[in-house]
C-alpha positions as CSV (number, residue, x, y, z in Angstrom):
1,Q,0.0,0.0,0.0
2,V,1.4,3.4,-1.1
3,Q,1.7,6.0,1.6
4,V,3.0,9.6,1.3
5,V,2.7,11.6,4.6
6,E,3.8,15.1,5.2
7,S,4.6,16.6,8.6
8,G,6.2,19.6,10.1
9,G,3.9,22.4,9.2
10,G,2.7,25.0,11.7
11,L,2.6,28.7,12.6
12,V,5.8,30.6,12.3
13,H,6.7,34.3,12.4
14,P,8.1,36.1,9.4
15,G,11.8,35.5,9.2
16,G,11.5,32.2,10.9
17,S,12.2,28.6,9.8
18,L,10.4,25.3,9.4
19,R,11.5,21.9,8.2
20,L,8.9,19.8,6.4
21,S,9.3,16.1,6.2
22,C,7.6,13.5,3.9
23,A,7.6,9.8,4.7
24,A,6.9,7.5,1.8
25,S,6.4,3.8,1.5
26,G,5.0,1.2,-0.9
27,F,7.0,2.0,-4.0
28,T,10.6,2.2,-5.2
29,F,11.3,5.5,-3.5
30,S,14.9,5.9,-4.7
31,S,13.9,5.8,-8.4
32,Y,11.3,8.6,-8.1
33,F,11.5,12.3,-8.7
34,L,10.4,14.0,-5.5
35,N,8.7,17.4,-5.4
36,W,7.2,19.8,-3.0
37,Y,4.2,21.8,-4.2
38,R,2.2,24.4,-2.4
39,Q,-1.2,25.9,-2.8
40,A,-2.2,29.1,-1.2
41,P,-5.9,30.1,-0.6
42,G,-7.5,31.1,-3.9
43,K,-4.4,30.2,-5.9
44,E,-3.3,27.3,-8.1
45,R,-0.9,24.7,-6.9
46,E,2.6,25.5,-7.7
47,L,5.9,23.6,-7.8
48,V,8.3,24.9,-5.1
49,A,11.2,22.5,-5.2
50,A,12.2,19.3,-6.9
51,I,15.0,16.7,-6.5
52,T,15.8,13.9,-9.0
53,S,16.8,10.4,-8.2
54,T,20.4,11.4,-8.5
55,G,20.1,14.4,-6.2
56,S,19.9,17.3,-8.6
57,T,17.7,20.1,-7.4
58,N,15.5,22.8,-8.8
59,Y,13.6,25.6,-7.1
60,A,10.9,28.1,-7.9
61,D,12.4,31.6,-8.2
62,S,10.3,32.8,-5.3
63,V,12.1,30.4,-2.9
64,K,15.6,30.2,-4.3
65,G,18.2,30.9,-1.6
66,R,15.7,30.3,1.2
67,F,14.4,26.8,0.7
68,T,16.4,23.6,0.5
69,I,15.1,20.2,-0.7
70,S,16.9,17.0,0.3
71,R,16.2,13.3,0.3
72,D,17.3,10.3,2.3
73,N,16.7,7.1,0.2
74,A,17.7,4.9,3.1
75,K,14.9,6.2,5.2
76,N,12.4,6.9,2.3
77,M,12.2,10.5,3.4
78,V,12.2,13.8,1.6
79,Y,12.6,17.2,3.4
80,L,12.1,20.8,2.7
81,Q,14.1,23.2,4.9
82,M,12.4,26.6,4.8
83,N,14.3,29.7,6.1
84,S,13.6,33.4,6.0
85,L,9.9,32.7,5.7
86,K,7.5,35.3,4.4
87,P,3.8,35.8,4.8
88,E,3.4,34.9,1.1
89,D,4.8,31.4,1.8
90,T,1.6,30.6,3.7
91,A,0.1,27.6,2.0
92,V,-0.7,23.9,2.2
93,Y,2.5,22.1,1.2
94,Y,2.3,18.8,-0.6
95,C,4.8,16.1,-1.2
96,N,4.8,14.5,-4.6
97,A,6.6,11.4,-6.0
98,L,6.7,11.1,-9.7
99,W,8.0,8.4,-12.0
100,L,6.0,5.3,-13.1
101,Q,3.2,6.6,-11.0
102,N,2.2,9.9,-9.5
103,Y,1.7,9.9,-5.8
104,W,0.5,12.7,-3.5
105,G,0.3,13.3,0.2
106,K,-2.6,15.1,1.8
107,G,-0.5,18.2,2.7
108,T,0.6,20.1,5.7
109,L,-0.4,23.7,6.5
110,V,2.3,26.3,6.8
111,T,1.2,29.7,8.2
112,V,3.6,32.6,8.3
113,S,2.2,35.4,10.3
114,S,3.1,37.9,13.1
C-alpha cells in the first residue's frame, strides 16, 4: 500500500524557519523524482522544489536561496528546509513522488504570520 505523509507544518513568524518532512512507502522510492508543491488560498498549486533520483535540485524563483530540498533514500524521506519565511509562503505544502506513477500526500499547512 502506497503512503505519502507530510509533517512539520505549523505557525511561524516572518523570518522564521520550518522543516517539512515527507515519509513514503509502498513504492521504489529511490527511483522517483520528489517534489514539494504548495497551494495558497485562492491560488493554483505551484511547484516549489524538486529533487531527482540522483540528487539534482531545482527551485521556484520565489524560494531560491531560502528553501532547500533533500532526500534520504535509506529512510524513504524527503525534506524541505524553509528559512527566512515570508507571509506569502503561507500555503498547504504537498509532497509528490513522480515516475512510473504519480503519488501525492494530503498536505501540511504552513502559516507565516506575526
